[in-house]
C-alpha positions in Angstrom: 81.1 55.1 113.0 83.8 52.5 113.5 86.5 53.5 116.0 89.3 53.3 113.3 87.6 56.0 111.2 87.3 58.4 114.1 91.1 58.8 114.2 91.1 59.8 110.5 88.9 62.8 111.2 91.6 64.5 113.4 94.1 64.9 110.5 91.3 65.8 108.1 90.1 68.5 110.6 93.6 69.8 110.9 94.0 70.1 107.1 90.6 71.8 106.9 91.5 74.3 109.6 94.8 74.9 107.8 93.1 75.6 104.5 90.5 77.9 106.0 93.3 79.7 107.8 95.3 80.1 104.6 92.3 81.4 102.7 91.4 83.8 105.5 95.0 85.1 105.7 95.2 85.5 101.9 91.9 87.3 101.8 92.9 89.6 104.7 96.2 90.5 102.9 94.3 91.1 99.7 91.9 93.5 101.4 94.9 95.3 103.1 96.6 95.7 99.7 93.6 96.8 97.8 92.7 99.4 100.4 96.2 100.8 100.2 96.0 101.8 96.5 95.5 105.2 95.0 92.5 103.9 93.1 90.8 103.0 96.4 91.6 106.4 97.9 90.4 108.1 94.8 87.1 106.2 94.9 85.9 108.5 97.7 88.1 111.6 97.2 88.0 112.3 93.5 85.3 114.7 92.6 84.2 115.1 96.2 86.9 117.4 97.4 90.2 118.9 96.1 92.5 116.3 97.9 93.3 114.2 94.8 93.9 117.2 92.5 96.2 118.8 95.1 98.2 115.6 95.5 98.4 115.2 91.7 99.8 118.7 91.4 102.4 118.1 94.2 106.0 117.0 93.9 105.0 113.7 95.6 103.1 112.8 92.4 104.9 114.7 89.7 108.6 115.4 89.9 111.9 115.4 88.0 112.8 111.9 89.3 109.6 110.2 88.1 109.1 108.8 91.6 105.5 108.7 92.9 104.7 108.6 96.5 101.2 107.0 96.8 98.5 108.0 99.2 99.4 105.0 101.3 103.1 105.9 101.4 102.2 109.0 103.4 99.1 108.0 105.2 99.5 104.3 106.0 102.4 102.9 108.1 104.4 100.0 106.6 104.6 98.0 109.9 101.8 95.5 110.5 100.3 96.6 113.8 100.4 100.4 113.1 99.0 99.7 109.6 96.1 97.7 111.2 95.4 100.4 113.7 95.3 103.0 110.9 93.0 100.9 108.8 90.6 100.5 111.7 90.7 104.2 112.5 90.0 104.9 108.8 86.6 103.2 109.1 85.4 106.3 111.0 86.0 108.3 107.8 83.8 105.9 105.8 81.2 106.0 108.6 81.1 109.8 108.5 80.7 109.9 104.7 77.9 107.2 104.8 76.0 109.1 107.6 76.4 112.4 105.9 78.5 114.1 108.5 81.1 114.8 105.8 79.7 115.6 102.4 80.8 117.4 99.2 79.2 120.6 100.5 80.8 120.6 104.0 84.1 118.9 103.4 86.1 122.2 103.5 84.6 123.2 106.8 85.8 119.8 108.3 89.2 120.0 106.6 91.0 121.9 109.4 90.1 119.2 112.0 90.9 116.4 109.6 94.3 117.9 108.7 95.1 118.5 112.3 94.4 114.9 113.1 96.8 113.7 110.4 99.5 116.2 111.6 99.1 115.1 115.2 99.5 111.5 114.2 102.6 112.3 112.1 104.1 114.3 115.0 103.4 111.4 117.4 105.2 108.9 115.2 108.1 111.3 114.5 106.9 111.5 110.9 107.5 107.8 110.4 105.8 107.7 107.0 108.0 110.5 105.7 111.1 108.6 106.9 110.1 105.5 104.9 111.2 107.3 101.8 113.3 110.3 103.1 116.3 109.0 105.1 118.0 111.9 106.9 121.2 109.8 107.1 121.5 109.9 103.3 120.7 113.6 102.7 123.3 115.6 101.0 122.6 118.7 103.0 125.5 120.6 101.2 123.2 120.7 98.1 120.4 122.2 100.1 119.8 125.9 100.8 121.4 127.3 103.9 117.9 127.5 105.6 117.2 123.9 104.8 120.7 122.9 106.0 120.0 124.6 109.3 116.5 123.2 109.6 117.6 119.6 108.7 120.2 119.5 111.5 119.0 116.8 113.9 120.1 118.9 116.9 117.8 121.6 115.7 114.9 119.1 115.6 115.5 117.7 119.0 116.0 121.2 120.6 112.6 122.4 119.2 110.7 119.1 119.6 110.1 119.1 115.8 109.7 116.5 113.1 109.2 116.6 109.3 105.5 117.6 109.5 106.4 120.6 111.7 107.7 122.4 108.7 106.3 120.6 105.7 102.5 121.0 106.2 100.8 121.8 102.9 103.4 120.0 100.8 101.2 117.3 99.2 97.8 119.0 100.0 96.9 122.7 100.3 96.7 124.0 103.8 93.1 124.2 105.1 91.5 127.7 105.2 
């Protein structure tokens, strides 16, 4: 190859790398988005356990405001790195279903440990996913019951080392047996 053509390969290689990178990034984002939809979650949960039915009966799905909190709103962080970590950890659930550790027949027996894992994660992040929708700074606590007003006092939370999930277990899904 003549020497003058060799220099043309460098910009072409750069453009090719840029195009491959752009396609890779778009594909990655597409997969992240698709795996954060209710339809994706339902593809494993509907008919195999009661999770979807409980969620659809909860105020997170059906309420007077017409606002729907999706599965991802509660179970997947919005921030990139925590979202990626959560998605990688979720592959264990897929693995356990594929290998038969978790099946339709034994789901309820595994439910306490699965729920505890979610609750532990939520406590560790100070219920970050709850706070994506529920902003304590904007609450009108005067419209809440006296018990809720007392419980929603930030000093009370700090003193007891509590967060949203400390009181609100069983809100979108039934508590395990």
